[in-house]
C-alpha positions in Angstrom: 18.7 4.6 32.7 18.6 1.7 30.2 21.7 0.3 28.6 21.3 -1.2 25.1 23.9 -3.2 23.1 24.0 -2.1 19.5 26.4 -3.0 16.6 28.1 0.3 17.3 28.6 -0.5 21.0 26.6 0.1 24.2 24.2 3.0 24.3 22.9 4.6 27.5 19.3 5.8 27.1 16.8 7.6 29.3 13.6 5.7 29.9 11.7 8.1 27.6 14.2 7.5 24.8 14.1 3.7 25.3 10.3 3.8 25.1 10.4 6.0 21.9 13.0 3.6 20.4 10.7 0.6 21.0 7.6 2.3 19.6 9.6 3.4 16.5 11.1 0.0 15.9 14.6 1.2 16.5 15.1 -1.3 19.3 14.4 -4.9 18.3 13.1 -7.7 20.6 16.5 -9.5 20.2 18.6 -6.6 21.4 20.4 -7.1 24.7 19.5 -4.6 27.3 20.3 -3.9 31.0 17.7 -2.2 33.0 19.2 -1.9 36.5 15.9 -1.2 38.3 14.5 -4.5 36.9 17.4 -6.7 35.7 20.2 -5.5 38.1 23.5 -6.2 36.3 22.1 -8.9 34.0 21.8 -8.4 30.3 18.5 -9.8 28.9 16.7 -9.8 25.6 14.6 -6.6 25.2 11.7 -8.8 24.2 11.7 -10.5 27.6 10.9 -7.2 29.4 7.2 -6.6 30.2 7.8 -2.9 29.3 9.0 -3.9 25.8 6.0 -6.2 25.3 3.6 -3.5 26.3 5.2 -0.9 24.0 6.1 -3.0 21.0 3.5 -3.0 18.2 4.9 -4.5 15.1 1.9 -3.8 12.9 2.1 -0.1 13.7 5.9 -0.1 13.1 5.3 -1.8 9.7 2.7 0.7 8.8 4.9 3.6 9.7 7.8 2.3 7.6 5.7 1.4 4.6 3.3 4.3 4.5 4.0 6.4 1.4 2.1 8.9 -0.7 4.5 8.8 -3.7 2.7 6.3 -5.9 1.1 7.6 -9.1 -2.7 7.9 -8.5 -3.9 6.1 -11.6 -7.6 5.9 -10.5 -7.7 9.6 -9.7 -6.0 10.5 -13.0 -8.4 8.4 -15.0 -11.4 10.0 -13.2 -10.1 13.5 -14.1 -9.5 12.4 -17.7 -13.1 11.1 -17.8 -14.5 14.5 -16.5 -12.4 16.5 -19.0 -13.5 14.2 -21.9 -17.2 14.6 -20.8 -16.9 18.4 -20.7 -15.2 18.6 -24.1 -17.7 16.1 -25.6 -20.7 18.1 -24.3 -19.4 21.6 -24.8 -17.6 21.3 -28.1 -16.2 24.7 -29.1 -18.0 26.5 -26.2 -16.5 27.2 -22.8 -19.9 27.1 -21.0 -22.8 24.6 -20.9 -26.3 25.9 -20.7 -28.7 24.7 -18.0 -31.0 22.7 -20.3 -27.9 21.0 -21.8 -26.7 20.1 -18.4 -30.1 18.6 -17.4 -30.1 16.5 -20.6 -26.6 15.3 -19.8 -27.3 14.2 -16.2 -27.3 17.2 -13.8 -28.9 16.8 -10.4 -32.5 18.2 -10.7 -34.9 17.3 -7.8 -37.9 17.0 -10.1 -36.1 14.5 -12.4 -34.6 12.5 -9.5 -37.6 12.3 -7.1 -40.6 12.7 -9.5 -39.4 11.0 -12.6 -37.2 8.4 -10.8 -34.0 9.2 -12.6 -31.8 8.2 -9.7 -28.8 7.7 -11.9 -28.4 11.5 -11.8 -27.3 11.2 -8.1 -24.0 9.9 -9.5 -23.7 11.4 -12.9 -24.1 15.0 -11.7 -20.9 14.8 -9.8 -18.8 14.4 -13.0 -20.3 17.2 -15.1 -19.2 20.9 -15.0 -20.8 24.0 -16.2 -17.8 25.8 -17.6 -14.0 25.6 -18.1 -13.1 27.4 -14.8 -15.5 25.3 -12.8 -13.8 22.2 -14.3 -10.3 23.5 -13.8 -10.6 24.4 -10.1 -12.4 21.2 -9.2 -9.8 19.1 -11.0 -6.9 20.8 -9.3 -8.3 19.9 -5.9 -9.5 16.6 -7.1 -6.0 15.6 -8.1 -4.2 16.9 -5.1 -6.5 15.5 -2.5 -7.7 12.5 -4.5 -4.2 11.3 -5.0 -3.6 11.5 -1.2 -6.7 9.4 -0.6 -5.9 6.9 -3.3 -2.5 6.3 -1.7 -3.9 6.3 1.9 -6.9 3.9 1.7 -7.3 0.5 0.2 -8.6 0.5 -3.4 -12.1 -0.6 -2.5 -12.3 2.0 0.2 -11.2 4.7 -2.2 -14.1 3.9 -4.5 -16.5 3.6 -1.6 -15.5 7.2 -0.5 -16.2 8.5 -4.0 -19.6 6.8 -4.2 -20.6 7.8 -0.7 -19.5 11.4 -1.1 -21.3 11.6 -4.5 -24.5 10.3 -3.1 -24.1 12.5 0.0 -23.7 15.5 -2.2 -26.7 15.0 -4.4 -29.1 13.6 -1.9 -28.7 16.3 0.7 -28.7 19.0 -2.0 -31.8 17.4 -3.6 -33.7 17.3 -0.3 -32.7 20.8 0.9 -32.6 22.8 -2.4 -34.4 22.9 -5.7 -31.2 24.0 -7.6 -30.0 22.2 -10.7 -26.4 21.5 -9.9 -23.3 19.7 -11.2 -19.7 19.4 -10.2 -17.1 17.3 -8.4 -16.7 19.6 -5.5 -18.8 17.4 -3.2 -16.4 14.5 -3.9 -13.5 16.8 -3.2 -15.0 17.7 0.2 -15.5 14.0 0.7 -11.8 13.5 0.1 -11.0 16.2 2.6 -13.3 14.6 5.2 -11.7 11.2 4.6 -8.2 12.5 4.9 -9.1 14.4 8.1 -10.7 11.4 9.7 -7.7 9.2 8.8 -5.3 11.8 10.2 -7.0 12.1 13.6 -7.6 8.3 13.9 -4.0 7.4 13.1 -2.0 10.5 14.1 0.0 8.5 16.7 1.4 6.1 14.2 1.7 8.3 11.1 5.2 9.1 10.0 6.2 12.5 11.3 6.5 14.1 7.8 2.8 13.2 7.1 1.3 13.9 10.5 1.1 17.7 10.0 -0.5 17.3 6.6 -3.3 15.0 7.8 -4.0 16.6 11.2 -3.2 20.3 10.7 -3.6 21.2 7.0 -6.5 19.2 5.5 -9.4 20.4 7.6 -8.7 24.1 7.3 -8.7 23.7 3.5 -12.1 22.0 3.6 -13.5 24.8 5.9 -12.0 27.4 3.4 -13.9 25.8 0.5 -17.1 25.8 2.5 -16.6 29.4 3.4 -16.0 30.4 -0.3 -19.2 28.5 -1.2 -21.1 30.4 1.4 -20.0 33.8 0.1 -20.3 32.9 -3.6 -23.8 33.2 -5.2 -25.1 30.1 -6.9 -22.9 27.7 -5.0 -24.5 24.4 -3.9 -23.5 24.6 -0.2 -25.9 21.8 0.8 -24.0 19.6 -1.7 -20.7 20.5 -0.2 -21.9 19.7 3.3 -23.4 16.4 2.1 -20.1 15.4 0.4 -18.1 16.3 3.5 -20.4 14.4 5.8 
């Protein structure tokens, strides 16, 4: 047993509870403790114990206390607004864009990218959509997962994830398929991948209320989208895989 002096009086803790309290930052280095096996009847500062020094990681405690997903995701919102404006500007009164219209606007087309050298299409194709429903479903996922990524990663990393998943989408699709494709679903899969990697890398220090989201929910959603793509004709599955990778 470990005895800890608190403002509310002395607490008697099991070794497991003491270790959990140190890891969670509930027991400070200045707290007076009595650990009979080590200190006998003496009261010492918790920070003087080798066990405390081994367990106490202030950076992780700070992370756990400060980590929040509640900030408004302005970058994600502005990207969605851009995609909606692009679709309305290109489609006008129509709800669907024809293939030749999409190609002129910047769709990924292997002949244009690799033979004509129009490499800008590797990025632009990710922000175009063929019809209203394509735009709607992509934007729902884009906001929900993109907001999480924007609040999780540093700003420069958020943009790096977008650029990397955009290029991963169109490059793998362009190499493996001769389809002309558009859509932000590759970026969405990139968001899913980034969230899953973050969750598994930092699961030990994530606040409990976020741990299940990052480690247990994100990846099945990504696999579900991949499955839907596989059973839906005309879906750019190579692009999805490229974005996720």
